[in-house]
C-alpha positions in Angstrom: 26.4 -12.3 -74.0 23.5 -9.9 -73.3 22.9 -9.2 -69.6 19.3 -9.8 -68.8 17.5 -7.6 -66.3 17.6 -8.6 -62.6 15.0 -6.3 -61.1 12.4 -5.7 -63.9 9.1 -6.4 -62.4 10.2 -5.3 -58.9 12.2 -2.0 -59.1 10.5 -1.0 -62.3 7.8 -2.5 -64.6 8.7 -5.5 -66.8 6.6 -4.6 -69.8 7.6 -1.9 -72.3 4.4 0.0 -72.2 4.1 0.1 -68.4 7.7 1.0 -68.0 7.4 4.0 -70.4 4.3 5.1 -68.6 6.0 4.9 -65.2 9.1 6.8 -66.4 6.8 9.5 -67.8 5.0 9.7 -64.5 8.3 10.3 -62.7 9.0 13.3 -65.0 5.5 14.6 -64.7 5.4 14.4 -60.9 5.2 18.0 -59.8 5.5 17.3 -56.1 8.8 15.4 -56.0 9.7 15.2 -59.7 10.5 18.0 -62.1 6.9 18.3 -63.3 7.9 18.3 -66.9 8.3 15.7 -69.7 11.4 15.8 -71.9 10.6 17.3 -75.3 11.3 14.3 -77.5 9.8 15.9 -80.6 12.4 18.7 -80.6 15.6 16.9 -79.5 18.1 19.3 -77.9 21.4 19.9 -79.7 24.6 18.9 -77.8 25.8 21.7 -75.5 28.0 19.6 -73.3 27.7 21.8 -70.2 26.9 18.9 -67.8 29.8 16.5 -67.2 28.0 14.2 -64.9 25.3 13.7 -62.3 24.3 11.9 -59.2 21.0 10.0 -59.0 19.4 7.4 -56.8 18.7 3.7 -57.6 15.7 2.6 -55.5 12.4 1.4 -56.9 10.9 3.9 -59.3 7.9 4.5 -57.1 10.2 5.8 -54.4 13.2 7.4 -56.1 12.2 7.7 -59.8 10.9 11.3 -59.5 14.1 12.4 -57.8 16.2 10.8 -60.5 14.1 12.4 -63.2 15.4 15.9 -62.2 18.9 14.9 -63.2 17.8 13.1 -66.3 15.7 16.0 -67.5 18.6 18.5 -67.0 21.0 16.1 -68.8 18.6 15.6 -71.7 18.4 19.3 -72.3 22.2 19.4 -72.5 22.2 17.0 -75.4 23.4 13.4 -76.0 27.0 12.6 -75.3 28.9 9.8 -77.1 28.2 7.4 -74.1 27.4 7.3 -70.4 29.5 5.7 -67.7 27.4 4.5 -64.9 29.2 3.8 -61.6 27.3 2.0 -58.9 28.0 0.3 -55.6 28.3 -3.5 -55.4 25.5 -4.5 -52.9 26.0 -8.2 -53.4 29.7 -8.3 -52.7 30.3 -10.4 -55.8 33.3 -10.1 -58.2 36.4 -8.0 -58.2 36.9 -4.6 -56.4 36.3 -2.7 -59.7 34.2 -4.6 -62.2 33.7 -3.2 -65.7 31.0 -4.9 -67.7 32.7 -6.1 -70.9 30.2 -8.2 -72.8 27.8 -7.2 -75.6 24.8 -5.4 -74.2 22.4 -4.8 -71.3 18.8 -5.7 -71.9 15.7 -4.1 -70.4 12.1 -4.0 -71.6 13.1 -1.0 -73.7 15.9 -2.7 -75.7 19.6 -3.6 -75.6 21.9 -0.9 -74.4 25.2 -1.4 -76.2 28.6 -1.5 -74.6 31.4 0.5 -76.5 34.0 -2.3 -76.2 36.9 -0.3 -77.6 36.6 2.2 -74.7 36.0 -0.6 -72.2 39.2 -2.3 -73.4 41.2 0.9 -72.6 39.7 1.1 -69.1 40.3 -2.5 -68.2 44.0 -2.2 -69.2 44.4 0.1 -66.2 45.6 -1.3 -62.8 42.8 -2.6 -60.5 40.1 -2.4 -63.2 38.8 -5.8 -64.3 36.6 -7.0 -67.2 33.9 -8.9 -65.4 30.2 -9.8 -65.7 29.6 -11.7 -62.4 29.4 -8.5 -60.2 26.7 -7.2 -62.5 24.3 -10.1 -62.9 22.2 -9.5 -59.8 23.1 -5.9 -59.1 20.4 -3.2 -59.3 22.4 0.0 -58.7 23.3 0.4 -62.3 20.4 -1.4 -63.9 17.7 1.0 -62.7 19.4 3.9 -64.6 19.4 2.1 -68.0 15.7 2.4 -68.8 15.8 6.2 -68.2 18.6 6.5 -70.7 16.9 4.3 -73.2 13.7 6.3 -72.8 15.6 9.5 -73.6 18.1 8.2 -76.2 16.8 4.9 -77.6 17.1 1.3 -76.7 20.7 1.0 -77.9 22.1 3.9 -76.0 25.8 3.3 -75.3 26.7 2.6 -71.6 29.8 1.6 -69.7 28.7 -0.1 -66.4 31.3 0.0 -63.5 30.4 -1.8 -60.3 32.5 -0.8 -57.3 33.0 -3.2 -54.3 36.0 -1.4 -52.8 34.7 2.0 -51.8 37.8 3.2 -49.9 39.0 6.7 -50.3 42.1 5.4 -52.1 40.2 3.3 -54.6 37.6 6.0 -55.2 40.4 8.4 -56.1 42.1 5.9 -58.3 38.9 5.2 -60.3 38.3 9.0 -60.8 41.9 9.7 -61.9 41.9 6.7 -64.3 38.6 7.8 -65.9 39.8 11.4 -66.3 42.9 10.2 -68.1 41.4 7.4 -70.3 38.3 9.4 -71.3 40.0 12.7 -71.8 39.4 12.7 -75.6 35.8 11.6 -75.5 32.5 13.4 -75.1 30.9 11.5 -72.2 28.7 11.8 -69.1 29.4 10.2 -65.8 26.6 8.9 -63.6 27.2 8.3 -59.9 24.5 5.9 -58.5 23.7 6.2 -54.8 21.0 6.4 -52.2 21.7 8.3 -49.0 20.7 7.5 -45.5 18.9 4.1 -45.0 16.3 3.1 -42.5 16.4 6.0 -40.0 13.8 8.6 -39.2 13.3 11.4 -41.7 14.6 13.9 -39.3 17.8 11.9 -38.7 18.3 11.3 -42.4 17.9 14.9 -43.3 20.2 16.0 -40.5 23.0 13.6 -41.4 22.7 13.8 -45.1 23.3 17.6 -45.2 26.9 17.0 -44.1 27.4 14.7 -47.1 25.7 17.1 -49.4 27.9 20.0 -48.3 31.0 17.9 -49.3 29.4 17.1 -52.6 28.6 20.7 -53.3 32.2 21.6 -52.7 33.4 18.7 -54.9 35.4 17.4 -51.9 35.6 13.7 -52.7 37.9 12.7 -49.9 36.0 14.8 -47.4 32.8 13.0 -48.5 34.3 9.6 -47.6 35.5 11.0 -44.3 32.1 12.6 -43.5 30.2 9.4 -44.2 32.5 7.5 -41.8 32.5 10.3 -39.1 28.7 10.7 -39.0 28.0 7.0 -39.8 25.9 8.0 -42.8 24.4 4.8 -44.4 24.9 6.1 -47.9 25.4 3.1 -50.1 27.5 4.7 -52.8 30.0 7.1 -51.4 32.7 5.5 -53.5 31.0 6.0 -56.9 30.2 9.6 -56.0 33.7 10.3 -54.8 35.1 8.7 -58.0 32.9 10.9 -60.2 33.7 14.0 -58.3 37.4 13.2 -58.6 37.2 12.5 -62.3 35.3 15.6 -63.1 37.3 17.9 -60.9 40.5 16.6 -62.5 38.8 17.3 -65.9 38.0 20.9 -65.0 34.5 20.8 -63.5 34.0 23.4 -60.8 30.3 23.4 -59.8 27.7 21.1 -58.4 24.0 22.0 -58.5 21.7 20.2 -56.1 18.4 19.6 -57.8 16.4 17.6 -55.3 16.6 15.8 -52.0 13.7 13.7 -50.8 13.0 10.5 -48.8 10.7 7.5 -49.2 8.6 9.0 -46.4 7.5 11.7 -48.8 5.9 8.9 -50.8 4.6 6.5 -48.1 3.8 9.1 -45.4 5.9 7.0 -42.9 8.7 9.2 -41.6 9.8 6.8 -38.9 12.1 4.8 -41.2 13.1 6.2 -44.6 15.6 5.9 -47.4 16.9 9.2 -48.7 17.5 10.2 -52.3 19.6 13.0 -54.0 19.7 14.3 -57.5 22.5 16.7 -58.5 24.4 17.7 -61.6 28.1 18.5 -62.0 28.8 21.3 -64.5 31.9 21.8 -66.7 
């Protein structure tokens, strides 16, 4: 089965030409985005210095330029064997940890393939389940796929993992399992999350700095505690904690914050915003 897009035409354009145009606008944006297109005529060789990154998953008009910072940095680091995209389960459908196990993910840019032999190794681990239901309507992973396809081709290999249980214990379990199962592969982990939702820009910026400090220190359990303590309406603390756990276990020691912005920087309305973060985790 090929998963069909759930949010094409709403979170991002549904035609190939318009989607490419919008992705390029995100890269070229010099106010919120990196202000630079990836050099696709001189494809970078694989350096492997970036083990993973954090990027937002809102509509491209709002969060695409922020996400473009991480994608540009990763592109310059070269193409890994595959990407593991971990996103929160907004719909509350399916098992606590849902690993997409069918053939491919379709977007207007093509069919991203699923490396099934690696998925099979992951779903043999306790609590991980091969599942498609959790993914059918979920946007937190889908919005990242066109960026990867733009950079690496329509059939770019991805492993989508949708997380419903974002507890500290489950986030740690996900991270430790991925560090073990993927130890012999060249991969890149993507943690999909937005930060504070529907508060004033001043409130969002103030609260989110507490979470960002934990991220910078690669303190996964501290991040979960901080989100709870300050009631930060970050939708994907579990995926971020899982990625930090996996990469710290695998030897990563540094997080570089690339960009923080809010929807108010786009709309001009600072009274109620959603906040976005782009960061890379270095080996």
